[in-house]
C-alpha positions in Angstrom: 64.7 -63.5 48.2 61.5 -63.6 50.2 58.6 -65.9 49.4 55.2 -65.9 50.9 52.6 -68.7 51.2 49.6 -68.5 48.9 46.3 -67.6 50.5 43.3 -69.9 50.1 41.6 -67.4 47.8 44.8 -67.2 45.6 44.8 -71.0 45.3 41.2 -71.0 44.3 41.9 -68.4 41.6 44.7 -70.6 40.4 42.4 -73.5 40.1 40.0 -71.4 38.0 42.8 -70.4 35.8 43.8 -74.0 35.3 40.2 -74.8 34.4 40.3 -72.0 31.8 43.5 -73.4 30.3 42.0 -76.9 30.0 38.9 -75.4 28.4 41.0 -73.4 26.0 42.9 -76.5 24.9 39.6 -78.3 24.4 38.3 -75.5 22.2 41.5 -75.5 20.2 41.3 -79.3 19.5 38.4 -81.2 21.0 39.1 -84.3 18.8 42.7 -84.6 20.0 41.6 -84.2 23.6 39.0 -87.0 23.4 41.6 -89.3 21.8 44.1 -88.5 24.6 41.5 -89.3 27.3 40.7 -92.6 25.7 44.4 -93.5 25.5 44.9 -92.5 29.1 42.3 -94.9 30.4 43.8 -97.8 28.5 47.4 -97.0 29.5 46.3 -96.7 33.2 44.8 -100.1 33.2 47.7 -102.1 31.6 50.2 -102.0 34.5 47.9 -104.1 36.8 47.4 -106.7 34.0 51.2 -106.9 33.6 51.7 -107.5 37.3 49.1 -110.3 37.3 50.7 -112.0 34.3 54.1 -111.8 36.1 52.6 -113.6 39.1 51.1 -116.3 36.9 54.5 -116.8 35.3 56.3 -117.2 38.6 53.7 -119.5 40.0 53.7 -121.6 36.8 57.5 -122.0 37.0 57.3 -122.9 40.7 54.7 -125.6 39.9 56.7 -126.8 36.8 59.8 -127.4 38.9 58.0 -130.1 41.0 55.7 -131.4 38.1 56.4 -134.9 36.8 55.6 -133.8 33.2 58.0 -131.0 32.5 57.0 -130.4 28.9 53.3 -130.0 29.7 54.1 -127.8 32.6 56.3 -125.6 30.5 53.5 -125.1 28.0 51.6 -123.2 30.7 54.7 -121.1 31.4 55.2 -120.3 27.7 51.5 -119.3 27.4 51.7 -116.8 30.1 55.0 -115.4 28.8 53.4 -115.0 25.4 50.5 -113.2 27.0 52.9 -110.9 28.9 54.7 -110.2 25.6 51.4 -109.3 23.9 50.5 -106.9 26.7 54.0 -105.3 26.5 53.6 -104.9 22.7 50.1 -103.4 23.2 51.5 -101.0 25.7 54.3 -99.9 23.3 51.8 -99.5 20.5 49.4 -97.4 22.6 52.4 -95.3 23.9 53.5 -94.5 20.3 49.9 -93.5 19.3 49.6 -91.4 22.5 52.9 -89.6 21.6 51.6 -88.8 18.1 48.3 -87.5 19.6 50.1 -85.3 22.1 52.3 -83.9 19.4 49.4 -83.1 17.1 47.5 -81.5 20.1 50.6 -79.5 21.1 51.0 -78.1 17.5 47.3 -77.3 17.2 47.2 -75.4 20.5 50.5 -73.6 19.9 49.2 -72.3 16.5 45.9 -71.2 18.0 47.8 -69.4 20.8 50.1 -67.6 18.4 47.0 -66.3 16.6 45.6 -64.9 19.8 49.0 -63.4 21.0 49.5 -61.8 17.6 46.1 -60.3 17.5 46.5 -58.9 21.1 49.9 -57.5 20.4 48.7 -55.7 17.3 45.5 -54.4 18.9 47.1 -53.0 22.1 48.0 -49.3 22.3 51.5 -48.0 21.9 51.5 -46.7 25.5 51.3 -50.3 26.6 55.0 -50.8 25.5 56.1 -47.9 27.6 54.7 -49.4 30.8 57.3 -51.8 32.3 54.8 -53.8 34.3 52.6 -54.6 31.3 55.5 -55.1 29.0 56.9 -57.7 31.4 53.6 -59.4 31.3 53.5 -59.4 27.5 57.1 -60.8 27.5 56.2 -63.7 29.8 53.0 -64.4 27.9 54.9 -64.5 24.6 57.4 -66.9 26.0 55.0 -69.1 28.0 51.8 -68.8 26.0 52.4 -71.2 23.1 53.4 -74.2 25.2 51.9 -73.6 28.7 48.3 -74.7 28.0 49.3 -77.9 26.3 51.8 -78.5 29.1 49.0 -78.3 31.6 46.8 -80.6 29.7 49.6 -83.1 29.2 50.2 -83.0 32.9 46.6 -83.6 33.5 46.6 -86.6 31.1 49.6 -88.0 32.9 47.9 -87.3 36.2 44.8 -89.3 35.0 46.9 -92.2 33.8 48.8 -92.3 37.1 45.6 -92.1 39.1 44.0 -95.0 37.3 47.1 -97.2 37.8 47.4 -96.0 41.4 43.9 -97.1 42.2 44.6 -100.5 40.8 47.8 -100.9 42.8 46.1 -99.6 46.0 43.3 -102.1 45.6 45.7 -104.9 45.1 47.7 -103.9 48.2 44.5 -103.5 50.3 43.6 -107.0 49.3 46.9 -108.2 50.7 47.0 -106.0 53.9 45.8 -102.5 54.6 49.0 -101.5 56.4 51.1 -101.8 53.2 48.8 -99.3 51.4 49.2 -96.9 54.3 53.0 -97.3 54.2 52.8 -96.5 50.5 51.3 -93.1 51.1 53.6 -92.3 54.0 56.7 -93.0 51.9 55.6 -90.6 49.1 54.7 -87.6 51.2 58.2 -86.1 51.9 59.2 -86.1 48.3 56.0 -84.5 47.2 56.3 -81.7 49.8 59.8 -80.9 48.6 58.6 -80.7 45.0 55.7 -78.4 45.9 57.9 -76.1 47.9 60.6 -75.7 45.3 58.3 -75.5 42.3 56.7 -72.4 43.9 60.2 -71.0 44.8 61.4 -71.5 41.2 58.3 -69.9 39.7 58.5 -66.8 41.9 62.2 -66.5 41.2 61.5 -66.6 37.4 58.8 -64.0 37.8 60.9 -61.6 39.9 63.8 -61.9 37.4 61.8 -61.1 34.3 63.3 -57.7 33.8 66.8 -58.9 34.2 66.2 -61.7 31.8 64.9 -59.2 29.3 68.0 -57.1 29.8 70.2 -60.1 29.2 68.3 -60.8 25.9 68.6 -57.2 25.0 72.4 -57.2 25.4 72.7 -60.4 23.5 70.6 -58.9 20.7 72.8 -55.8 20.5 75.9 -57.9 20.3 74.7 -60.5 17.8 72.1 -58.6 15.7 72.8 -56.5 12.6 70.8 -53.5 13.8 73.6 -52.1 15.9 76.6 -53.8 14.3 78.0 -50.5 12.9 77.7 -48.6 16.2 79.2 -51.4 18.2 82.3 -51.3 16.0 82.4 -47.5 15.5 82.3 -46.6 19.2 84.1 -49.8 20.4 81.2 -50.9 22.7 81.6 -54.6 22.3 83.5 -55.1 25.6 81.1 -52.9 27.5 78.0 -54.9 26.5 79.8 -58.2 26.9 80.8 -57.4 30.4 77.2 -56.3 31.3 75.8 -59.5 29.7 78.3 -61.7 31.5 77.7 -60.0 34.9 73.9 -60.5 34.6 74.2 -64.0 33.5 76.6 -64.8 36.3 74.2 -63.3 38.9 71.2 -65.3 37.4 73.2 -68.5 37.2 74.3 -68.2 40.8 70.8 -67.7 42.1 69.4 -70.6 40.1 72.2 -73.0 41.1 71.6 -71.9 44.8 68.0 -73.0 44.5 68.9 -76.2 42.7 71.5 -77.2 45.4 69.0 -76.7 48.1 66.4 -78.7 46.3 68.9 -81.5 45.6 69.7 -81.8 49.3 66.0 -81.8 50.2 65.3 -84.5 47.6 68.0 -86.7 49.0 66.7 -86.4 52.5 63.1 -87.1 51.3 64.3 -90.2 49.3 66.3 -91.5 52.3 63.2 -91.1 54.6 61.1 -93.1 52.1 63.5 -96.1 52.0 62.7 -97.3 55.5 58.9 -97.8 55.1 59.3 -99.3 51.6 61.8 -101.9 52.6 59.9 -102.5 55.8 56.9 -103.4 53.6 59.1 -105.7 51.5 60.1 -107.5 54.7 56.5 -108.0 55.7 55.6 -109.4 52.3 58.6 -111.8 52.4 57.6 -112.9 55.9 54.1 -113.7 54.8 55.5 -115.7 51.9 57.8 -117.7 54.2 54.8 -118.4 56.5 53.0 -119.9 53.5 50.2 -117.3 53.4 51.0 -116.3 49.8 52.7 -117.9 46.9 56.1 -116.9 45.5 54.3 -115.4 42.5 52.1 -113.3 44.9 55.3 -112.1 46.6 56.8 -110.9 43.3 53.5 -109.3 42.4 53.2 -107.4 45.7 56.8 -106.3 45.5 56.2 -104.8 42.1 52.9 -103.3 43.3 54.6 -101.5 46.1 57.4 -100.1 43.8 55.1 -99.1 41.0 52.4 -97.9 43.4 54.9 -95.6 45.0 55.9 -94.3 41.6 52.3 -93.7 40.6 51.5 -92.0 43.9 54.5 -89.7 43.5 53.3 -89.0 39.9 49.9 -88.1 41.1 50.9 -85.8 44.0 53.8 -84.4 42.0 51.6 -83.8 39.1 49.3 -81.7 41.2 52.3 -79.7 42.4 53.6 -79.4 38.8 50.2 -78.3 37.6 50.2 -75.6 40.2 53.7 -74.5 39.0 52.7 -74.6 35.3 49.4 -72.8 36.1 51.5 -70.0 37.6 53.1 -69.5 34.3 49.9 -69.3 32.4 48.5 -66.6 34.8 50.4 -64.0 32.7 48.8 -65.4 29.6 45.3 -65.0 30.8 46.1 -61.7 32.4 47.3 -60.5 29.0 44.3 -62.0 27.1 41.5 -60.7 29.4 42.6 -58.2 32.1 45.0 -55.7 30.5 43.2 -52.6 29.5 43.7 -50.8 26.2 45.7 -47.9 27.5 45.0 -44.6 26.0 41.8 -45.7 24.3 38.2 -44.5 24.9 36.5 -46.2 27.7 33.1 -47.8 27.3 30.4 -47.4 30.0 28.0 -50.4 29.7 25.5 -48.8 32.1 25.2 -45.6 30.0 25.7 -47.5 26.7 28.3 -45.1 25.2 31.9 -44.2 25.0 33.4 -41.9 27.6 36.2 -39.3 27.2 39.5 -40.4 28.7 42.2 -38.3 30.2 45.8 -39.3 29.2 48.7 -39.3 31.6 50.8 -36.2 32.1 53.8 -36.0 29.7 56.7 -33.6 28.9 56.5 -32.1 25.4 59.5 -30.7 23.6 58.8 -27.9 21.1 62.1 -26.9 19.6 64.1 -25.6 22.6 61.0 -25.1 24.6 60.0 -27.7 27.2 56.4 -27.9 28.3 56.3 -30.0 31.5 53.2 -31.8 32.8 51.1 -31.5 29.7 47.9 -33.5 29.9 45.6 -34.4 27.0 42.1 -35.7 27.0 40.3 -37.7 24.2 36.8 -36.3 23.8 33.8 -37.2 21.6 32.3 -35.0 19.0 
């Protein structure tokens, strides 16, 4: 399998298609989109508040150990624990509401997309279904269309949530020391590069194997459907189609597992390379704590900030890579909705303001035992 790097112009076109997908979801359900954006902002701000409360709890416990009045000191600890529990409860509540909003938005967009796909499938000429290239496009659009736009927007919502949380974590780490923030970015880069590379490879593999997947589905339909049940039994064709189905599935499974194995090895190497800078930053934070520059609560907060910040950064960069991959799937959808011509229909010339005759492709016509080869028709206007 050969894969080629995307050109700059191709990436720009992908970005435009992504913008069109977001706009499409907005048109399908603007109210749900606004609700999702509001929930994203709140969810993105809660992690930094949780970390700060954890710092206050640890510092309060440290102070209470040496305090003469243990009961009064523990009241401060209990107050911060209750506040942290309240934030956790709020986070769970918002998460549940966000899940309901995403579900409602997904169903709304899927229904709207089905309406468009059905209308396009009915309107397109019969010749469309005789063209393998266009039929492959229709097949991919029918499979990807209902969930791809919502998947992109959900990815963007997660991207926004991770971005807000990441900004908070980076600001906190910059307040501690700028080098820790730099280490955070350096640790996330290898894993993101691996994800970008293999997401593109997987998309291209799926695109190149569209016809084989359609053939697999066709064999399965023949074996399991009622349309050909009599012929399968009458002519004893069951073993033939089972063998063909099994051979194609084995080939596709082997290719996909090969890509997955290579990605697993690359992921392992990327994670191993990220451990050194992360644990190096842990050592630096611990050293500053031993020197008395920061409190024990600060150390716990910065430890958590590094870990969560790394996760948020991977989420942001990986989300961009994932959105590129998902956008690749929606290309077929927009190609179907906007770019595929109505084959065999009259063409409209906007400059002349009228319909134009169109010449049909050459075909072979059987008239009884007589074969007329290379017959060509044209559709004219009265």
